[in-house]
MIRO-691365 format. One record per residue: x, y, z of N, C-alpha, C in turn; residue number from 1. Coordinates in Angstrom, 1 decimal, m for minus. Example, Ala and Ser with C-alpha at 12.3 -4.5 7.8 and 13.67 -1.06 7.14 Angstrom:
% residues 2
[pt [13.2, m5.7, 7.8], [12.3, m4.5, 7.8], [13.2, m3.3, 7.8], 1]
[pt [12.8, m2.2, 7.1], [13.7, m1.1, 7.1], [12.9, 0.0, 7.9], 2]
END
This chain:
% residues 199
[pt [50.0, 61.0, 124.2], [50.4, 59.6, 124.2], [51.9, 59.5, 124.0], 1]
[pt [52.5, 60.3, 123.2], [53.9, 60.2, 123.0], [54.7, 60.6, 124.2], 2]
[pt [54.2, 61.7, 124.9], [54.8, 62.1, 126.1], [54.7, 61.0, 127.2], 3]
[pt [53.6, 60.4, 127.3], [53.4, 59.3, 128.3], [54.4, 58.1, 128.0], 4]
[pt [54.5, 57.8, 126.7], [55.3, 56.7, 126.3], [56.8, 57.0, 126.7], 5]
[pt [57.2, 58.2, 126.4], [58.6, 58.6, 126.7], [58.8, 58.6, 128.2], 6]
[pt [57.8, 59.1, 128.9], [58.0, 59.1, 130.4], [58.1, 57.7, 130.9], 7]
[pt [57.3, 56.8, 130.3], [57.4, 55.4, 130.7], [58.7, 54.8, 130.5], 8]
[pt [59.3, 55.1, 129.3], [60.6, 54.6, 129.0], [61.7, 55.1, 130.0], 9]
[pt [61.6, 56.4, 130.3], [62.6, 57.0, 131.2], [62.5, 56.3, 132.6], 10]
[pt [61.2, 56.1, 133.0], [61.0, 55.5, 134.3], [61.5, 54.1, 134.3], 11]
[pt [61.3, 53.3, 133.2], [61.9, 52.0, 133.1], [63.4, 52.0, 133.2], 12]
[pt [64.0, 52.9, 132.5], [65.5, 53.0, 132.5], [65.9, 53.3, 133.9], 13]
[pt [65.2, 54.2, 134.6], [65.6, 54.6, 136.0], [65.5, 53.4, 136.9], 14]
[pt [64.5, 52.6, 136.8], [64.3, 51.5, 137.6], [65.4, 50.5, 137.4], 15]
[pt [65.8, 50.3, 136.2], [66.9, 49.4, 135.9], [68.2, 49.8, 136.6], 16]
[pt [68.4, 51.1, 136.6], [69.6, 51.7, 137.1], [69.7, 51.5, 138.7], 17]
[pt [68.5, 51.5, 139.3], [68.4, 51.4, 140.8], [68.5, 50.0, 141.3], 18]
[pt [68.4, 49.0, 140.4], [68.5, 47.6, 140.9], [69.9, 47.3, 141.3], 19]
[pt [70.0, 46.8, 142.5], [71.3, 46.4, 143.1], [71.3, 44.9, 143.5], 20]
[pt [72.4, 44.2, 143.1], [72.5, 42.8, 143.5], [73.8, 42.6, 144.3], 21]
[pt [73.6, 42.0, 145.5], [74.8, 41.9, 146.4], [74.5, 40.7, 147.3], 22]
[pt [75.6, 40.3, 148.0], [75.4, 39.2, 149.0], [74.5, 39.6, 150.1], 23]
[pt [73.7, 38.7, 150.6], [72.8, 39.0, 151.7], [73.5, 39.1, 153.0], 24]
[pt [72.9, 39.9, 153.9], [73.4, 40.0, 155.2], [72.6, 39.2, 156.2], 25]
[pt [73.2, 38.8, 157.3], [72.4, 38.0, 158.3], [71.3, 38.8, 158.9], 26]
[pt [71.5, 40.1, 159.0], [70.5, 41.0, 159.6], [69.3, 41.1, 158.7], 27]
[pt [69.4, 40.7, 157.4], [68.3, 40.8, 156.4], [67.4, 39.5, 156.4], 28]
[pt [67.7, 38.5, 157.2], [67.1, 37.2, 157.1], [65.6, 37.3, 157.1], 29]
[pt [65.0, 38.1, 158.0], [63.6, 38.2, 158.2], [62.9, 38.7, 156.9], 30]
[pt [63.6, 39.7, 156.3], [63.1, 40.3, 155.1], [63.2, 39.4, 153.9], 31]
[pt [64.2, 38.6, 153.9], [64.4, 37.6, 152.9], [63.3, 36.5, 153.0], 32]
[pt [63.1, 36.0, 154.2], [62.0, 35.0, 154.3], [60.7, 35.5, 153.9], 33]
[pt [60.4, 36.8, 154.2], [59.2, 37.4, 153.7], [59.0, 37.4, 152.2], 34]
[pt [60.1, 37.6, 151.5], [60.1, 37.6, 150.0], [59.7, 36.2, 149.6], 35]
[pt [60.2, 35.2, 150.2], [59.8, 33.8, 149.8], [58.4, 33.5, 150.1], 36]
[pt [58.0, 34.0, 151.3], [56.6, 33.8, 151.7], [55.6, 34.4, 150.7], 37]
[pt [55.9, 35.6, 150.2], [55.0, 36.3, 149.3], [55.1, 35.7, 147.9], 38]
[pt [56.4, 35.4, 147.5], [56.6, 34.9, 146.1], [55.9, 33.5, 145.9], 39]
[pt [55.9, 32.7, 146.9], [55.3, 31.3, 146.7], [53.9, 31.2, 147.2], 40]
[pt [53.3, 32.3, 147.7], [51.9, 32.3, 148.1], [51.6, 31.6, 149.4], 41]
[pt [50.3, 31.7, 149.8], [49.9, 31.1, 151.1], [50.1, 29.6, 151.2], 42]
[pt [50.0, 28.9, 150.1], [50.0, 27.4, 150.1], [51.5, 27.0, 150.3], 43]
[pt [52.4, 27.5, 149.5], [53.8, 27.0, 149.6], [54.8, 28.0, 150.2], 44]
[pt [54.4, 29.2, 150.4], [55.2, 30.2, 150.9], [55.9, 29.9, 152.3], 45]
[pt [55.1, 29.5, 153.3], [55.6, 29.2, 154.6], [56.6, 28.0, 154.5], 46]
[pt [56.3, 27.0, 153.7], [57.3, 25.9, 153.6], [58.6, 26.3, 153.0], 47]
[pt [58.5, 27.1, 151.9], [59.8, 27.5, 151.2], [60.6, 28.5, 152.1], 48]
[pt [59.9, 29.4, 152.9], [60.6, 30.3, 153.8], [61.3, 29.5, 154.9], 49]
[pt [60.6, 28.5, 155.4], [61.2, 27.6, 156.4], [62.4, 26.9, 155.8], 50]
[pt [62.3, 26.4, 154.6], [63.4, 25.7, 153.9], [64.7, 26.7, 153.8], 51]
[pt [64.5, 27.9, 153.4], [65.6, 28.9, 153.4], [66.2, 29.1, 154.7], 52]
[pt [65.3, 29.3, 155.7], [65.8, 29.5, 157.1], [66.7, 28.3, 157.6], 53]
[pt [66.2, 27.1, 157.3], [66.9, 25.9, 157.7], [68.2, 25.7, 157.0], 54]
[pt [68.2, 26.0, 155.7], [69.4, 25.9, 154.9], [70.5, 26.8, 155.4], 55]
[pt [70.1, 28.0, 155.8], [71.1, 29.0, 156.2], [71.7, 28.6, 157.6], 56]
[pt [71.0, 27.6, 158.3], [71.5, 27.1, 159.5], [72.2, 25.8, 159.4], 57]
[pt [72.1, 25.2, 158.2], [72.6, 23.8, 157.9], [74.1, 23.8, 157.6], 58]
[pt [74.9, 23.2, 158.5], [76.3, 23.2, 158.2], [76.7, 22.4, 157.0], 59]
[pt [75.9, 21.4, 156.7], [76.2, 20.6, 155.5], [75.9, 21.3, 154.2], 60]
[pt [75.2, 22.4, 154.3], [74.9, 23.2, 153.1], [76.0, 24.2, 152.8], 61]
[pt [77.0, 24.4, 153.7], [78.0, 25.3, 153.5], [79.1, 24.8, 152.6], 62]
[pt [79.7, 25.7, 151.8], [79.5, 27.2, 151.8], [78.2, 27.5, 151.0], 63]
[pt [77.5, 28.5, 151.4], [76.3, 29.0, 150.6], [76.7, 30.3, 150.0], 64]
[pt [75.9, 30.5, 148.9], [76.0, 31.9, 148.2], [74.5, 32.4, 148.3], 65]
[pt [74.3, 33.4, 149.1], [73.0, 34.0, 149.3], [73.0, 35.4, 148.7], 66]
[pt [72.3, 35.7, 147.7], [72.2, 37.0, 147.0], [70.9, 37.6, 147.1], 67]
[pt [70.8, 38.9, 147.3], [69.6, 39.7, 147.2], [69.6, 40.7, 146.1], 68]
[pt [68.4, 40.9, 145.6], [68.2, 42.0, 144.6], [67.4, 43.1, 145.4], 69]
[pt [67.9, 44.3, 145.3], [67.3, 45.5, 145.9], [66.9, 46.6, 145.0], 70]
[pt [65.8, 47.2, 145.2], [65.4, 48.4, 144.5], [65.0, 49.4, 145.5], 71]
[pt [65.7, 50.6, 145.4], [65.5, 51.6, 146.4], [65.7, 51.1, 147.8], 72]
[pt [66.7, 50.3, 147.9], [67.2, 49.7, 149.2], [66.2, 48.7, 149.8], 73]
[pt [65.2, 48.3, 149.1], [64.2, 47.3, 149.5], [64.5, 46.0, 148.8], 74]
[pt [64.5, 44.9, 149.6], [64.8, 43.6, 149.0], [63.6, 43.1, 148.3], 75]
[pt [63.8, 42.9, 147.0], [62.7, 42.4, 146.1], [62.9, 41.0, 145.6], 76]
[pt [64.1, 40.5, 145.8], [64.4, 39.1, 145.3], [65.5, 38.5, 146.0], 77]
[pt [65.5, 37.2, 146.0], [66.6, 36.4, 146.7], [66.9, 35.1, 146.0], 78]
[pt [68.1, 34.7, 146.0], [68.5, 33.4, 145.5], [69.5, 32.8, 146.4], 79]
[pt [69.5, 31.4, 146.5], [70.3, 30.7, 147.4], [71.0, 29.5, 146.6], 80]
[pt [72.3, 29.4, 146.7], [73.0, 28.3, 146.2], [73.7, 27.6, 147.4], 81]
[pt [73.6, 26.3, 147.5], [74.1, 25.5, 148.6], [75.0, 24.4, 148.1], 82]
[pt [75.9, 23.9, 149.0], [76.9, 22.9, 148.6], [76.2, 21.6, 148.3], 83]
[pt [76.8, 20.9, 147.3], [76.4, 19.5, 146.9], [77.6, 18.7, 146.6], 84]
[pt [77.5, 17.4, 146.5], [78.6, 16.6, 146.1], [78.1, 15.6, 145.1], 85]
[pt [79.0, 15.0, 144.3], [78.6, 14.0, 143.3], [79.2, 12.7, 143.8], 86]
[pt [78.3, 11.7, 144.1], [78.8, 10.4, 144.5], [79.0, 9.5, 143.3], 87]
[pt [79.5, 8.3, 143.6], [79.7, 7.3, 142.6], [80.7, 7.8, 141.5], 88]
[pt [81.6, 8.6, 141.9], [82.6, 9.1, 141.0], [83.9, 9.2, 141.8], 89]
[pt [85.0, 9.0, 141.1], [86.3, 9.1, 141.8], [86.8, 10.6, 141.8], 90]
[pt [86.2, 11.4, 141.0], [86.6, 12.8, 140.9], [86.1, 13.6, 142.0], 91]
[pt [86.8, 14.6, 142.4], [86.3, 15.6, 143.3], [85.9, 16.8, 142.5], 92]
[pt [84.6, 17.1, 142.5], [84.0, 18.2, 141.7], [83.3, 19.2, 142.6], 93]
[pt [83.7, 20.4, 142.5], [83.1, 21.5, 143.3], [81.7, 21.8, 142.8], 94]
[pt [80.6, 21.5, 143.6], [79.3, 21.5, 143.1], [78.3, 22.3, 144.0], 95]
[pt [77.4, 23.0, 143.4], [76.4, 23.7, 144.1], [75.0, 23.4, 143.5], 96]
[pt [74.0, 23.6, 144.4], [72.6, 23.5, 143.9], [71.9, 24.8, 144.1], 97]
[pt [71.2, 25.3, 143.1], [70.4, 26.5, 143.1], [69.0, 26.2, 143.7], 98]
[pt [68.7, 26.6, 144.8], [67.3, 26.4, 145.4], [67.2, 27.1, 146.8], 99]
[pt [66.2, 28.0, 146.9], [65.3, 28.4, 145.9], [65.6, 29.8, 145.4], 100]
[pt [64.7, 30.3, 144.4], [64.8, 31.6, 143.9], [63.4, 32.2, 144.0], 101]
[pt [63.4, 33.5, 144.6], [62.1, 34.1, 144.8], [62.2, 35.6, 144.4], 102]
[pt [61.1, 36.1, 143.8], [61.0, 37.5, 143.5], [59.6, 37.9, 143.9], 103]
[pt [59.5, 39.1, 144.6], [58.2, 39.6, 145.0], [57.2, 39.6, 143.8], 104]
[pt [56.0, 39.2, 144.0], [55.0, 39.0, 142.9], [54.9, 40.3, 142.0], 105]
[pt [54.9, 41.5, 142.6], [54.7, 42.7, 141.8], [56.0, 43.0, 141.0], 106]
[pt [57.1, 42.3, 141.3], [58.4, 42.6, 140.6], [58.7, 41.4, 139.6], 107]
[pt [57.9, 40.5, 139.5], [58.2, 39.4, 138.6], [58.0, 39.7, 137.1], 108]
[pt [58.6, 38.9, 136.3], [58.6, 39.1, 134.8], [59.3, 40.4, 134.4], 109]
[pt [60.3, 40.8, 135.1], [61.1, 42.0, 134.8], [62.6, 41.6, 134.5], 110]
[pt [62.8, 40.3, 134.6], [64.2, 39.9, 134.3], [65.1, 39.8, 135.6], 111]
[pt [64.5, 40.1, 136.8], [65.3, 40.2, 138.0], [65.8, 38.8, 138.4], 112]
[pt [65.0, 37.8, 138.2], [65.4, 36.4, 138.5], [66.6, 36.0, 137.7], 113]
[pt [66.6, 36.3, 136.4], [67.7, 36.0, 135.5], [69.0, 36.7, 136.0], 114]
[pt [68.8, 38.0, 136.4], [70.0, 38.7, 136.8], [70.6, 38.1, 138.1], 115]
[pt [69.7, 37.7, 139.0], [70.2, 37.0, 140.2], [70.9, 35.7, 139.9], 116]
[pt [70.4, 34.9, 139.0], [71.0, 33.7, 138.6], [72.4, 33.9, 138.0], 117]
[pt [72.4, 34.8, 137.0], [73.7, 35.1, 136.3], [74.7, 35.7, 137.2], 118]
[pt [74.4, 36.5, 138.2], [75.3, 37.1, 139.1], [75.8, 35.9, 140.0], 119]
[pt [74.9, 35.1, 140.4], [75.4, 33.9, 141.2], [76.3, 33.0, 140.5], 120]
[pt [76.0, 32.7, 139.3], [76.9, 31.9, 138.4], [78.3, 32.5, 138.3], 121]
[pt [78.3, 33.8, 138.1], [79.5, 34.5, 137.9], [80.4, 34.4, 139.2], 122]
[pt [79.8, 34.6, 140.4], [80.5, 34.6, 141.6], [81.0, 33.2, 141.9], 123]
[pt [80.1, 32.2, 141.6], [80.5, 30.8, 141.9], [81.7, 30.4, 141.0], 124]
[pt [81.6, 30.8, 139.8], [82.7, 30.5, 138.9], [84.1, 31.1, 139.4], 125]
[pt [84.0, 32.3, 139.8], [85.2, 33.0, 140.3], [85.7, 32.3, 141.6], 126]
[pt [84.8, 31.6, 142.3], [85.2, 30.9, 143.6], [85.6, 29.5, 143.3], 127]
[pt [85.6, 29.0, 142.0], [86.1, 27.7, 141.7], [85.0, 26.6, 141.6], 128]
[pt [83.7, 27.0, 141.7], [82.7, 26.0, 141.5], [82.7, 25.5, 140.1], 129]
[pt [82.5, 24.2, 139.9], [82.5, 23.6, 138.5], [81.2, 23.2, 137.9], 130]
[pt [80.2, 22.8, 138.8], [78.9, 22.4, 138.3], [77.8, 23.0, 139.2], 131]
[pt [76.7, 23.5, 138.6], [75.6, 24.0, 139.3], [74.4, 23.3, 138.8], 132]
[pt [73.6, 22.7, 139.8], [72.4, 22.0, 139.4], [71.1, 22.8, 139.9], 133]
[pt [70.0, 22.5, 139.2], [68.7, 23.1, 139.6], [67.6, 22.2, 139.2], 134]
[pt [66.5, 22.1, 140.0], [65.3, 21.5, 139.6], [64.3, 22.6, 139.4], 135]
[pt [63.9, 22.9, 138.2], [63.0, 24.0, 137.9], [62.4, 23.9, 136.6], 136]
[pt [61.7, 25.0, 136.2], [61.0, 25.0, 135.0], [61.9, 24.9, 133.8], 137]
[pt [61.8, 23.9, 132.9], [62.7, 23.7, 131.8], [62.6, 24.8, 130.7], 138]
[pt [61.6, 25.6, 130.8], [61.5, 26.7, 129.8], [62.1, 28.0, 130.3], 139]
[pt [62.5, 28.0, 131.6], [63.0, 29.2, 132.2], [64.5, 29.2, 132.4], 140]
[pt [65.0, 28.1, 133.1], [66.4, 28.1, 133.4], [67.4, 28.0, 132.2], 141]
[pt [67.0, 27.3, 131.1], [67.9, 27.3, 130.0], [68.3, 28.7, 129.5], 142]
[pt [67.5, 29.7, 129.7], [67.9, 31.1, 129.3], [69.2, 31.5, 130.0], 143]
[pt [69.5, 30.9, 131.1], [70.7, 31.2, 131.9], [71.8, 30.2, 131.8], 144]
[pt [71.6, 29.3, 130.8], [72.7, 28.4, 130.5], [72.6, 27.0, 131.0], 145]
[pt [71.4, 26.6, 131.6], [71.2, 25.3, 132.1], [70.6, 24.4, 131.0], 146]
[pt [70.9, 23.1, 131.2], [70.4, 22.1, 130.2], [70.2, 20.8, 131.0], 147]
[pt [69.4, 19.8, 130.4], [69.1, 18.6, 131.1], [70.3, 17.9, 131.7], 148]
[pt [70.3, 17.6, 133.0], [71.4, 16.9, 133.6], [71.4, 15.4, 133.4], 149]
[pt [70.2, 14.8, 133.3], [70.1, 13.4, 133.1], [70.9, 12.9, 131.8], 150]
[pt [70.8, 13.7, 130.8], [71.5, 13.4, 129.5], [73.0, 13.3, 129.7], 151]
[pt [73.5, 13.9, 130.7], [75.0, 13.9, 131.0], [75.3, 12.9, 132.1], 152]
[pt [74.4, 12.1, 132.5], [74.6, 11.0, 133.5], [74.6, 11.4, 134.9], 153]
[pt [73.9, 12.6, 135.2], [73.8, 13.0, 136.6], [72.4, 12.7, 137.2], 154]
[pt [72.3, 11.9, 138.2], [71.1, 11.6, 138.9], [70.7, 12.6, 140.0], 155]
[pt [69.5, 12.9, 140.1], [69.0, 13.8, 141.2], [69.0, 13.1, 142.5], 156]
[pt [69.0, 13.8, 143.6], [69.0, 13.1, 144.9], [67.8, 12.1, 145.1], 157]
[pt [66.7, 12.5, 144.4], [65.5, 11.6, 144.4], [65.1, 11.4, 143.0], 158]
[pt [64.5, 10.2, 142.6], [64.1, 10.0, 141.2], [63.2, 11.1, 140.7], 159]
[pt [63.4, 11.5, 139.5], [62.6, 12.5, 138.8], [61.7, 11.7, 137.8], 160]
[pt [60.4, 11.8, 137.9], [59.5, 11.1, 136.9], [59.9, 11.5, 135.5], 161]
[pt [59.8, 10.5, 134.6], [60.3, 10.7, 133.2], [59.6, 11.9, 132.6], 162]
[pt [58.4, 12.2, 132.9], [57.7, 13.3, 132.2], [58.3, 14.7, 132.7], 163]
[pt [59.0, 14.7, 133.8], [59.6, 15.9, 134.3], [61.2, 15.9, 134.2], 164]
[pt [61.7, 14.9, 133.5], [63.1, 14.7, 133.4], [63.9, 16.0, 133.0], 165]
[pt [63.2, 16.8, 132.1], [63.9, 18.0, 131.6], [64.0, 19.1, 132.7], 166]
[pt [63.3, 18.9, 133.8], [63.3, 19.9, 134.9], [64.6, 19.8, 135.7], 167]
[pt [65.3, 18.7, 135.7], [66.5, 18.4, 136.4], [67.7, 18.9, 135.5], 168]
[pt [68.3, 20.0, 135.8], [69.3, 20.6, 134.9], [70.6, 20.9, 135.6], 169]
[pt [71.6, 21.1, 134.7], [72.9, 21.4, 135.2], [73.5, 22.5, 134.3], 170]
[pt [74.4, 23.2, 134.9], [75.3, 24.2, 134.1], [76.7, 23.9, 134.5], 171]
[pt [77.5, 23.9, 133.5], [79.0, 23.6, 133.7], [79.7, 24.9, 133.7], 172]
[pt [80.5, 25.1, 134.7], [81.4, 26.3, 134.8], [82.8, 25.9, 134.5], 173]
[pt [83.0, 24.6, 134.2], [84.3, 24.0, 133.9], [84.0, 22.8, 133.0], 174]
[pt [84.3, 23.0, 131.7], [84.0, 21.9, 130.7], [84.6, 20.6, 131.0], 175]
[pt [85.8, 20.6, 131.7], [86.4, 19.3, 132.0], [85.6, 18.5, 133.0], 176]
[pt [85.0, 19.2, 134.0], [84.2, 18.5, 135.0], [83.0, 17.9, 134.3], 177]
[pt [82.4, 18.6, 133.4], [81.2, 18.0, 132.7], [81.5, 16.8, 131.9], 178]
[pt [82.6, 16.8, 131.3], [82.9, 15.7, 130.4], [83.5, 14.5, 131.2], 179]
[pt [84.0, 14.7, 132.3], [84.7, 13.6, 133.0], [84.0, 13.1, 134.3], 180]
[pt [82.9, 13.8, 134.7], [82.2, 13.4, 135.9], [80.8, 13.0, 135.6], 181]
[pt [80.3, 12.1, 136.4], [78.9, 11.8, 136.4], [78.6, 11.0, 137.6], 182]
[pt [77.3, 10.8, 138.0], [76.9, 10.1, 139.2], [75.7, 10.7, 139.8], 183]
[pt [75.5, 10.3, 141.1], [74.3, 10.9, 141.8], [74.7, 12.1, 142.6], 184]
[pt [73.8, 13.1, 142.5], [74.1, 14.3, 143.2], [73.5, 14.2, 144.7], 185]
[pt [74.4, 14.5, 145.6], [74.0, 14.5, 147.0], [73.9, 15.9, 147.6], 186]
[pt [72.8, 16.3, 148.1], [72.7, 17.7, 148.6], [72.8, 17.7, 150.1], 187]
[pt [72.6, 18.9, 150.7], [72.7, 19.1, 152.1], [71.6, 18.3, 152.8], 188]
[pt [71.8, 18.2, 154.1], [70.8, 17.4, 154.9], [69.4, 18.0, 154.8], 189]
[pt [69.3, 19.3, 154.9], [68.0, 19.9, 154.9], [67.3, 19.8, 153.6], 190]
[pt [68.0, 19.9, 152.5], [67.5, 19.8, 151.2], [67.2, 18.3, 150.8], 191]
[pt [67.8, 17.4, 151.5], [67.7, 16.0, 151.2], [66.4, 15.4, 151.7], 192]
[pt [65.3, 15.9, 151.3], [64.0, 15.4, 151.7], [63.1, 15.3, 150.4], 193]
[pt [62.4, 14.2, 150.3], [61.7, 14.0, 149.0], [60.7, 15.1, 148.6], 194]
[pt [60.1, 15.8, 149.5], [59.1, 16.8, 149.2], [59.8, 18.0, 148.4], 195]
[pt [61.1, 18.1, 148.5], [61.8, 19.2, 147.8], [62.1, 18.8, 146.4], 196]
[pt [61.9, 17.6, 146.0], [62.3, 17.1, 144.7], [61.1, 16.7, 143.8], 197]
[pt [60.0, 17.4, 144.0], [58.8, 17.2, 143.2], [58.6, 18.4, 142.4], 198]
[pt [58.8, 18.3, 141.1], [58.7, 19.5, 140.2], [57.2, 19.8, 139.9], 199]
END
């Protein structure tokens, strides 16, 4: 038993060392769409994969940050950040929306999603992005620094029911922007459809 346990630990450490996160390549689009298809299952998978494909073609979503997680050169996860704007404010704030995030089912619950989120936030901050929004599980995204956006005066593109208000979240990459800006968030044309805003 001790030997098996030790072998398991070595294997886990090795797997962690082989994980690579980098910007996605256009040539990998089919593989990326397959990750979303599998991650979201038969019911939602095709819709989410189509959303990703459409966002990558949507000029109003640019600039996008598309990152993949690879293990042994195989794509096992993907995250997409797309451009957004804040209306009803005089300030110009560089804003992005995180949507969607997908990890292959057999690779979930290993922290890969958090690594993708954190690497994305790091790169966006370096690029000058000030605010990042997400509509997602309120028990998951706060681990990566997100908190309820409504409390700071930011409205989602479509109304979020009160019982799901905590799912609409923001992360500030520039404290000045968070304190001085508020208003309604406007996303890209493709993402600006009510079906994408139901938590």
